[in-house]
C-alpha positions in Angstrom: 94.7 -19.9 47.5 95.6 -21.2 44.0 92.4 -23.4 44.1 90.3 -20.2 44.5 92.1 -18.6 41.7 91.4 -21.5 39.4 87.7 -21.6 40.4 87.5 -17.8 39.8 89.1 -18.1 36.4 86.7 -20.9 35.3 83.7 -18.9 36.5 84.9 -15.8 34.6 85.4 -17.9 31.4 82.0 -19.6 31.8 80.3 -16.2 32.2 82.1 -14.7 29.2 81.0 -17.7 27.1 77.4 -17.3 28.3 77.3 -13.6 27.5 78.8 -14.3 24.1 76.1 -17.0 23.4 73.3 -14.7 24.6 74.6 -11.8 22.5 74.8 -13.9 19.3 72.3 -12.4 16.7 69.9 -14.7 14.9 71.5 -14.1 11.6 74.8 -15.4 13.0 73.3 -18.7 14.2 73.9 -21.9 12.4 71.2 -23.6 10.4 70.8 -26.1 13.2 70.3 -23.4 15.8 67.9 -21.5 13.6 65.8 -24.6 13.1 65.3 -24.9 16.9 63.7 -21.4 17.1 60.1 -21.6 18.2 57.5 -21.4 15.4 54.6 -18.9 16.0 51.6 -20.5 17.6 48.6 -21.1 15.3 45.8 -18.7 15.8 43.6 -16.0 14.2 45.2 -12.8 15.6 48.2 -10.8 14.5 51.5 -12.6 15.2 49.9 -16.1 15.0 50.3 -18.6 12.2 47.3 -18.9 10.0 45.4 -22.2 10.6 44.6 -23.9 7.3 41.0 -24.6 6.3 38.9 -25.7 3.3 35.8 -24.2 1.8 33.8 -24.6 -1.3 34.2 -22.1 -4.2 31.2 -20.9 -6.1 31.6 -23.8 -8.5 31.2 -26.3 -5.5 34.8 -27.5 -5.6 36.8 -27.5 -2.3 39.6 -25.0 -2.0 42.3 -25.5 0.7 43.6 -22.3 2.2 46.9 -22.7 4.0 50.3 -21.0 4.3 52.6 -21.9 1.5 55.1 -19.4 0.2 52.8 -16.6 -1.1 51.1 -13.9 0.9 47.4 -14.5 1.6 44.5 -12.0 1.9 41.2 -13.1 3.4 38.2 -10.9 3.3 35.1 -12.0 5.2 31.9 -10.5 3.9 28.2 -10.8 3.1 26.0 -9.5 0.3 23.6 -7.8 2.6 26.3 -5.8 4.3 26.6 -2.1 3.0 30.3 -1.6 4.0 31.1 -5.0 2.3 29.5 -3.8 -0.9 31.3 -0.5 -0.5 34.7 -2.0 -0.4 34.2 -4.6 -3.2 35.4 -2.3 -6.1 38.7 -1.7 -4.1 39.1 -5.5 -3.5 38.4 -6.2 -7.2 41.2 -3.7 -8.2 43.5 -5.3 -5.7 42.7 -8.8 -6.9 43.3 -8.0 -10.5 46.5 -6.2 -9.8 48.0 -8.9 -7.6 46.6 -12.1 -9.2 49.5 -14.6 -9.3 51.5 -12.7 -6.6 49.0 -13.0 -3.7 46.4 -15.6 -2.8 43.1 -13.7 -2.4 39.9 -15.2 -1.0 36.6 -13.3 -0.6 34.9 -15.5 2.0 31.1 -15.1 2.0 29.5 -15.9 5.3 26.2 -18.0 5.4 24.5 -16.9 2.2 23.2 -19.2 -0.6 25.6 -19.7 -3.5 23.0 -18.6 -6.1 22.7 -15.2 -4.3 26.5 -14.8 -4.1 26.9 -15.8 -7.8 24.2 -13.3 -8.9 25.8 -10.5 -6.9 29.3 -11.2 -8.3 28.0 -11.6 -11.9 25.9 -8.5 -11.8 28.8 -6.4 -10.6 31.4 -8.1 -12.8 33.5 -9.1 -9.9 36.1 -11.8 -10.5 37.4 -12.3 -7.0 38.1 -15.9 -5.9 35.0 -16.4 -3.7 34.6 -19.1 -1.1 31.4 -20.0 0.7 31.3 -20.4 4.5 27.8 -21.8 4.5 27.6 -22.8 8.1 29.7 -19.9 9.4 32.2 -22.3 11.1 35.3 -20.7 9.5 34.1 -17.2 10.5 33.5 -18.5 14.0 36.9 -20.1 14.2 38.5 -16.8 13.0 36.4 -14.9 15.6 34.8 -12.7 13.0 32.5 -10.4 15.0 32.0 -7.7 12.4 32.1 -7.6 8.6 33.8 -6.9 6.5 37.0 -8.2 8.2 40.3 -8.5 6.3 43.3 -10.5 7.3 46.7 -10.4 5.6 49.2 -13.3 6.1 52.9 -13.1 5.1 54.8 -15.6 3.1 55.7 -17.6 6.2 52.1 -18.0 7.2 52.1 -15.4 10.0 49.1 -13.0 10.3 50.5 -9.5 9.9 47.3 -7.4 9.6 43.7 -7.7 10.7 41.0 -5.0 10.3 37.3 -4.9 10.8 35.6 -2.4 8.5 36.2 -1.6 4.8 39.7 -1.8 3.5 41.2 0.0 0.5 43.6 -1.0 -2.2 46.1 1.5 -0.7 45.9 -0.1 2.7 46.4 -3.6 1.4 49.3 -2.5 -0.7 50.9 -0.7 2.3 50.6 -3.9 4.3 52.1 -6.0 1.5 55.0 -3.7 1.0 55.8 -3.9 4.7 56.0 -7.7 4.6 
């Protein structure tokens, strides 16, 4: 009988310890335990970690886009797209307001650099513009409609993705929720 009592006591103690461990909140975990938490899987949908990539700017220099401490906004567009042209003034306002706080990239899909430059100059747009000449980045990001905007938080996790025109107010709302 005492043997059963000892086994029962050990079982109860083990269960209490397990429940306490499971109930421990993440903010109560040690640094070592926090470092073992799984990192979001890389991908192009909300909740995934932004995969890094490089594209040429309008000046021909390669620009590396990767998570690194600041929020990132990507906008996939083309000059021939009416909704893309419609949202450009809003994107320009956002870009000017958040330069230095947010990394913003207007990614043009498969158009000649001279056409893009002419459009940007004519309209006095100063957005950081990258050229996806072969459409590979757009393909990797599964861009099926343009414009498409993606917002990435400071940890590199995609928090917002929208196909269709986006406004300054929408982007600010997403940023304030990060």
